[in-house]
C-alpha positions in Angstrom: 8.4 -17.8 -21.8 8.8 -14.6 -19.9 12.1 -14.0 -18.1 12.0 -13.0 -14.4 14.3 -11.2 -12.0 14.2 -10.5 -8.2 15.2 -7.1 -7.0 16.9 -6.7 -3.6 18.2 -3.5 -2.0 21.5 -5.1 -0.9 23.2 -8.1 -2.4 23.5 -9.6 1.1 19.7 -9.7 1.4 19.7 -12.8 -0.7 21.4 -15.1 1.7 24.0 -17.9 0.7 21.5 -20.7 1.4 18.7 -19.3 -0.7 17.8 -20.9 -4.1 19.9 -19.8 -7.1 17.5 -17.4 -8.9 18.2 -14.3 -11.0 18.8 -11.7 -8.3 19.6 -8.1 -9.2 20.3 -5.2 -6.8 18.1 -2.1 -6.9 21.2 0.0 -7.8 21.9 -2.2 -10.9 18.3 -2.1 -12.0 17.8 1.7 -11.5 21.1 2.4 -13.4 20.8 -0.4 -15.9 19.1 1.6 -18.7 19.2 -0.3 -22.0 20.2 -3.6 -20.3 16.7 -3.8 -18.8 14.5 -1.5 -20.8 15.0 -3.6 -24.0 13.5 -6.6 -22.3 9.8 -6.2 -22.8 8.7 -9.6 -21.4 10.5 -9.2 -18.1 8.7 -10.1 -14.9 10.0 -8.3 -11.8 9.6 -9.2 -8.2 10.5 -6.2 -6.0 11.9 -7.4 -2.7 13.5 -4.1 -1.6 13.7 -3.2 2.1 11.2 -0.4 1.9 8.2 0.5 -0.3 7.9 3.9 1.3 6.8 6.6 -1.2 9.8 7.9 -3.1 12.1 5.3 -1.6 14.4 3.1 -3.7 11.9 0.3 -3.5 9.1 2.6 -4.7 11.3 3.8 -7.7 12.1 0.2 -8.6 8.4 -0.5 -9.2 7.9 2.8 -10.8 10.7 2.3 -13.4 9.7 -1.3 -14.0 6.3 -0.1 -15.1 7.8 2.7 -17.2 10.0 0.0 -18.9 7.0 -2.1 -19.7 7.9 -4.8 -17.2 5.3 -6.7 -15.2 6.1 -6.0 -11.6 4.9 -7.0 -8.1 4.1 -5.0 -6.2 2.9 -2.4 -8.7 3.0 1.3 -7.9 -0.8 1.3 -7.5 -0.5 -1.5 -4.9 2.1 0.4 -3.0 0.0 3.5 -3.0 -3.1 1.5 -1.8 -1.1 -0.1 1.0 0.4 3.2 2.1 -2.7 4.5 3.9 -5.5 2.9 5.8 -7.7 5.6 4.3 -7.1 4.0 0.9 -7.0 0.3 1.6 -9.9 0.6 4.0 -12.1 1.6 1.0 -11.2 -1.7 -0.7 -11.6 -4.2 2.2 -15.3 -4.1 2.7 -15.9 -7.2 0.5 -12.9 -8.9 2.1 -14.4 -8.3 5.6 -17.4 -10.4 4.6 -15.2 -13.4 4.0 -13.3 -12.7 7.2 -16.6 -12.8 9.1 -17.7 -16.0 7.4 -14.4 -17.7 8.3 -13.9 -16.4 11.8 -17.4 -15.4 13.0 -18.4 -19.0 13.6 -15.6 -19.5 16.2 -16.9 -19.3 19.7 -15.7 -19.8 23.2 -14.0 -17.8 26.0 -10.6 -19.2 24.9 -10.8 -17.8 21.4 -8.6 -14.8 20.7 -10.2 -11.5 19.7 -7.3 -10.5 17.4 -5.4 -12.5 14.8 -2.3 -11.8 12.6 -2.2 -13.5 9.2 1.1 -13.7 7.4 0.9 -14.1 3.7 3.6 -15.0 1.2 2.4 -14.6 -2.4 -1.2 -15.3 -1.2 -0.1 -18.5 0.7 -1.0 -18.9 4.4 0.1 -21.5 6.9 -3.6 -21.8 8.0 -5.5 -24.1 5.7 -8.8 -22.7 7.1 -7.8 -19.1 6.1 -6.3 -20.0 2.7 -9.3 -18.8 0.7 -9.1 -15.4 2.5 -5.3 -15.3 1.9 -5.8 -15.9 -1.8 -8.4 -13.2 -2.1 -6.3 -10.6 -0.2 -3.4 -11.3 -2.5 -5.6 -11.0 -5.6 -6.6 -7.5 -4.2 -3.1 -6.4 -3.0 -0.4 -8.2 -5.0 2.5 -7.8 -2.7 5.1 -10.5 -2.0 4.7 -10.6 1.7 1.9 -9.1 3.9 0.9 -9.0 7.5 -2.9 -8.8 7.8 -4.3 -7.9 11.2 -7.8 -9.1 12.0 -9.8 -8.0 15.0 -13.2 -8.8 16.6 -14.8 -5.4 16.2 -17.6 -5.8 18.7 -19.2 -8.0 21.4 -21.4 -9.6 18.7 -18.3 -11.3 17.3 -18.0 -9.4 14.0 -14.5 -9.6 12.6 -12.8 -7.0 10.4 -9.4 -6.3 8.8 -7.8 -3.5 10.8 -4.4 -3.2 9.1 -2.5 -4.5 6.1 1.2 -4.0 6.1 3.9 -5.1 3.6 6.7 -7.3 5.0 10.2 -7.2 3.5 12.8 -9.8 2.9 15.4 -8.4 5.3 12.8 -8.6 8.2 11.8 -12.3 7.9 12.5 -14.6 10.8 14.4 -17.8 10.3 11.2 -19.8 10.5 9.5 -17.6 7.9 12.3 -17.8 5.3 11.5 -21.4 4.1 7.8 -20.6 3.8 8.6 -17.4 1.8 11.0 -19.2 -0.6 8.6 -22.1 -1.2 5.8 -19.6 -2.0 8.1 -17.6 -4.2 9.1 -20.6 -6.3 5.4 -21.6 -6.6 4.5 -18.0 -7.7 7.3 -17.8 -10.3 5.8 -20.9 -11.9 2.4 -19.3 -12.3 1.0 -17.2 -15.1 0.6 -13.5 -14.3 -2.7 -11.9 -15.0 -4.7 -8.7 -14.5 -8.0 -8.3 -12.7 -11.1 -7.4 -14.8 -12.9 -4.1 -14.5 -16.4 -3.8 -13.1 -19.3 -2.3 -15.0 -21.8 0.4 -14.3 -24.5 2.1 -16.4 -26.2 5.4 -15.2 -25.8 9.0 -16.4 -25.0 11.3 -13.5 -21.6 12.9 -13.6 -19.7 14.5 -10.7 -17.0 17.1 -11.1 -14.6 17.3 -8.1 -13.3 20.8 -7.5 -12.0 22.9 -4.7 -13.4 26.5 -4.6 -10.5 27.6 -2.4 -7.7 26.3 -4.6 -5.2 29.0 -5.6 -4.3 27.6 -9.0 -7.2 25.3 -10.0 -7.1 23.4 -13.3 -10.5 24.9 -14.3 -11.9 28.3 -13.4 -15.5 29.0 -12.4 -16.7 29.8 -15.8 -15.3 26.6 -17.2 -17.0 24.5 -14.5 -20.3 26.2 -15.5 -19.7 25.4 -19.1 -19.1 21.8 -18.3 -22.6 21.8 -16.6 -24.1 23.4 -19.7 -22.5 20.8 -22.0 -23.9 18.1 -19.8 -27.4 19.3 -20.2 -27.1 19.3 -23.9 -26.0 15.7 -23.8 -28.6 14.4 -21.3 -26.1 14.2 -18.4 -26.7 15.6 -15.0 -23.5 17.3 -14.0 -23.0 18.2 -10.3 -20.0 20.0 -8.7 -18.8 18.1 -5.6 -16.0 18.8 -3.1 -13.8 16.7 -0.8 -16.6 16.5 1.9 -18.8 14.7 -0.6 -16.6 11.5 -0.7 -19.4 9.4 0.9 -21.8 10.3 -1.9 -19.4 9.3 -4.7 -21.1 6.0 -5.5 -24.3 7.9 -6.3 -22.8 9.0 -9.6 -21.8 7.1 -12.8 -18.8 9.1 -13.8 -16.2 11.4 -12.2 -14.3 14.3 -13.8 -11.5 15.6 -11.5 -11.0 19.4 -11.9 -8.8 19.8 -8.8 -5.0 19.5 -8.9 -4.2 15.8 -8.4 -1.5 14.5 -6.1 -0.5 11.1 -4.7 -1.4 10.7 -1.1 -4.1 13.2 -1.6 -7.9 13.0 -1.5 -8.0 13.5 -5.3 -6.2 10.2 -5.7 -8.6 8.5 -3.2 -11.6 9.8 -5.2 -10.1 8.5 -8.4 -9.4 5.1 -6.9 -12.8 4.8 -5.3 -14.6 5.9 -8.5 -12.7 3.2 -10.5 -13.4 0.5 -7.9 -17.1 1.4 -8.2 -17.0 0.8 -11.9 -17.4 4.5 -12.7 -16.0 6.2 -15.8 -13.3 8.5 -14.3 -11.0 11.2 -15.7 -8.3 11.4 -14.3 -8.1 7.6 -13.6 -5.7 6.6 -10.8 -3.3 4.9 -13.3 -2.8 8.2 -15.2 -2.3 10.1 -11.9 0.4 7.7 -10.8 2.1 7.8 -14.2 2.0 11.5 -14.8 2.6 12.8 -11.3 6.1 11.5 -11.1 8.6 13.0 -13.5 11.1 10.2 -12.9 8.6 7.7 -14.2 7.8 9.9 -17.2 11.5 10.3 -18.0 12.1 6.6 -18.0 8.9 5.9 -20.0 9.8 8.4 -22.7 13.3 7.1 -22.9 12.2 3.5 -23.2 10.0 4.4 -26.1 12.5 6.8 -27.8 10.2 9.8 -27.5 12.2 13.0 -28.2 12.9 15.0 -25.0 15.7 17.1 -23.5 18.8 15.2 -22.4 17.8 13.9 -19.0 19.4 12.0 -16.1 17.9 10.3 -13.1 20.3 11.2 -10.2 21.0 9.7 -6.8 23.2 11.4 -4.2 26.3 9.4 -5.3 25.8 10.2 -9.0 24.9 13.9 -8.7 28.0 15.2 -10.6 27.2 13.0 -13.6 25.0 15.9 -14.6 28.1 18.0 -15.3 29.5 15.6 -17.9 26.3 14.4 -19.5 24.4 17.7 -19.6 26.6 20.6 -18.6 25.5 24.0 -17.2 23.0 25.5 -16.9 21.1 22.4 -15.9 17.5 22.1 -14.7 16.9 20.1 -11.5 13.4 18.8 -10.8 11.7 17.2 -7.8 9.8 14.1 -9.0 6.5 15.8 -8.2 5.5 19.4 -8.8 3.1 21.5 -10.8 2.8 25.1 -12.1 6.6 25.4 -12.2 7.0 24.5 -8.6 9.9 22.2 -7.6 11.9 23.1 -10.7 15.2 24.9 -10.4 18.1 26.0 -12.6 21.8 25.5 -11.5 24.4 27.6 -13.3 27.5 26.0 -11.7 28.6 23.2 -9.4 28.0 25.1 -6.2 24.4 25.8 -7.2 24.0 22.2 -8.3 25.0 20.9 -4.9 23.0 23.5 -3.0 19.8 22.8 -4.9 20.3 19.0 -4.9 20.9 18.9 -1.2 17.4 20.4 -0.6 15.7 18.2 -3.2 17.3 14.9 -1.8 15.6 15.6 1.5 12.3 14.9 -0.3 13.2 12.1 -2.7 15.9 9.4 -3.1 16.0 10.3 -6.8 15.8 13.6 -8.6 15.8 14.6 -12.3 18.5 16.6 -14.1 17.5 18.0 -17.5 19.1 19.9 -20.3 18.2 23.6 -20.3 16.4 24.5 -23.5 15.0 28.1 -23.5 12.1 28.9 -25.8 9.9 31.9 -25.7 6.9 29.7 -25.2 5.9 26.0 -24.6 3.2 24.3 -26.6 0.5 22.5 -24.7 -1.3 20.0 -26.8 -4.5 18.7 -25.2 -5.2 15.0 -25.9 -8.5 13.2 -25.2 -9.1 9.5 -26.0 -5.9 9.3 -28.1 -6.9 12.3 -30.3 -5.7 15.9 -30.2 -8.2 18.3 -28.8 -6.7 21.7 -28.5 -3.3 23.5 -29.0 -2.2 26.4 -26.8 1.0 28.4 -26.5 2.1 29.3 -22.9 4.6 32.1 -22.9 7.4 32.5 -20.3 6.8 35.1 -17.6 8.7 38.4 -18.1 12.5 38.2 -17.7 12.2 34.6 -16.5 12.7 31.1 -18.0 9.5 29.6 -16.7 5.8 30.1 -17.5 5.1 30.9 -13.8 7.6 32.8 -11.6 7.1 32.1 -7.9 8.3 35.0 -5.7 9.7 34.5 -2.2 6.7 36.4 -0.7 4.3 34.0 -2.3 3.3 36.1 -5.2 3.5 34.8 -8.7 3.9 36.2 -12.2 2.5 34.3 -15.2 3.3 34.6 -18.9 0.6 35.1 -21.6 -1.1 32.6 -23.8 -2.4 32.0 -27.3 -4.7 29.1 -28.4 -4.8 28.1 -32.1 -6.6 25.4 -34.1 -4.8 22.1 -33.7 -4.2 21.9 -37.5 -2.2 25.2 -37.2 0.2 23.8 -34.6 3.4 22.4 -36.0 2.8 18.8 -37.2 5.9 17.4 -35.4 4.7 19.0 -32.1 1.3 17.4 -32.3 2.8 14.1 -33.4 5.3 13.8 -30.6 2.6 14.9 -28.1 0.3 12.1 -29.2 3.2 9.6 -28.9 3.8 10.6 -25.3 0.2 10.7 -24.2 -0.6 7.3 -25.7 2.1 5.8 -23.5 0.0 6.9 -20.5 -3.4 5.8 -21.5 -6.6 7.0 -23.2 -7.7 9.7 -20.8 -7.4 13.5 -20.9 -3.8 14.8 -20.9 -1.9 18.0 -21.6 1.5 17.4 -23.2 4.1 20.2 -22.9 6.3 20.3 -25.9 9.2 22.7 -26.9 9.8 23.4 -30.6 13.6 23.6 -30.9 16.2 23.7 -33.7 16.6 19.9 -33.4 12.8 19.3 -33.5 10.0 18.9 -31.1 10.8 17.6 -27.6 8.4 16.6 -24.8 8.9 18.2 -21.5 6.2 16.4 -19.6 2.7 14.9 -19.7 0.0 16.3 -17.3 -2.9 14.1 -16.2 -4.9 17.1 -15.0 -4.4 19.8 -17.7 -5.7 23.3 -17.4 -9.1 23.9 -19.0 -10.0 27.5 -18.4 -12.7 29.5 -20.0 -11.1 32.2 -22.1 -7.9 30.3 -22.6 -7.9 26.7 -23.7 -11.5 27.1 -25.1 -10.6 30.1 -27.3 -10.9 28.1 -30.5 -13.5 25.3 -29.7 -15.7 27.3 -27.3 -18.5 25.2 -26.0 -17.2 22.4 -28.2 -14.3 21.8 -25.8 -16.6 20.9 -22.9 -19.0 19.0 -25.1 -16.1 16.8 -26.4 -15.0 15.9 -22.9 -18.5 15.2 -21.5 -19.3 13.4 -24.8 -16.3 11.1 -24.4 -17.4 10.1 -21.0 -20.9 9.5 -22.3 -19.5 7.3 -25.0 -17.6 5.2 -22.4 -20.8 4.8 -20.4 -22.6 3.7 -23.5 -19.9 1.2 -24.3 -20.2 -0.3 -20.8 -24.0 -0.3 -21.0 -23.8 -2.5 -24.1 -21.5 -4.9 -22.4 -18.1 -3.9 -24.0 -15.3 -3.3 -21.6 -12.5 -0.8 -22.0 -9.0 -1.5 -20.9 -9.2 -5.2 -20.4 -6.0 -7.1 -20.8 
């Protein structure tokens, strides 16, 4: 039987009168390393004080997933609940049940607004229990406040807000209800929802013509369209303003730099919820965008990488002993060499870290390994697709040098047949990408004296005409569109991908 633990931000949050259950502080879990990562069947209930993006509570769920633990709430749930713009996309079907349950109520004395408190999908209202269970199946969070409102004079009810509640904020009356629901929940089997299916052949490519450093240039986008014609797929370029039309398509390929809390993630999430084939899928965006998650994931599966530490403010100087100088400091999110800094001594370490800790409760410290170039191995559907060398910019230690005036200097490139890339580089890239999923990834690898080491996995790798397609030519674009067609065909014949 799977073991479970409860995560709290402060030991005092689990009060003396509460049941004797396995409670672990967030600090113990985040710093526990092997003590927790070796437990593959661990079930984690995250009861931290805040699930805010990049908070300690957020990182607890993030690292739980990296360690292979089953956690509630998941990072995806936290992201969905972080914005009405995201969870509003998901509540349309729930609103139909709200209307069925509350719409029949009549009378001048009836309220026009209602707050539903849920603990693990349990509600004090027997009448609203079916709705409570459905909300929890959609947003698996320990405690939720769901605000319902009569939207118009015709008596139509809707969900207007869904907010996580936290253990430290419960009233004395709510605590017994929560504890009873918790004990019930821990006795249940945890499961995953099934995917929905779709079956047509129109593909949308999301891009931004104004993006400064897009993942695909204009010529590459046109080649995607040409490849689609050859495979019987209608490929259209769409932009952010086309969100309302997304359901018209059967597949979505994102060729705009992805970020959490950004419309690219909303597009990915909406596409997946509509049963579309989507690259980059929201799970891959969540996993790849945060370098702390990647560091823990690679460590848990013993994938070679530079010596790496996850730092909090109080453990900053651990980087001196464990890594030494120079040391590379990274903000959890960043692309194109942004948010990555090198500290040569303690003064620089403190100065850089002070700035990074304003954005995130955790940052990354990594061993400095200089190489003249980084390998980028493109992976598609768990198979290597292309191999490129990205050279460091002149007199600099990164591929892209960002100047204070906004200008940038980029190094050169060379693309070679995959079979000509070092075998250990390709092998370690595949190991890393397969931990993320079966989508399209670009794995950055350094070939060092001690062997190949993974720097990071990108969910939205560059595919530029004249660079990554130097070897495969049109075949690069055909392979990607062809993979999406194959997935559409699999769904059409009734086989599901990614089911638990």
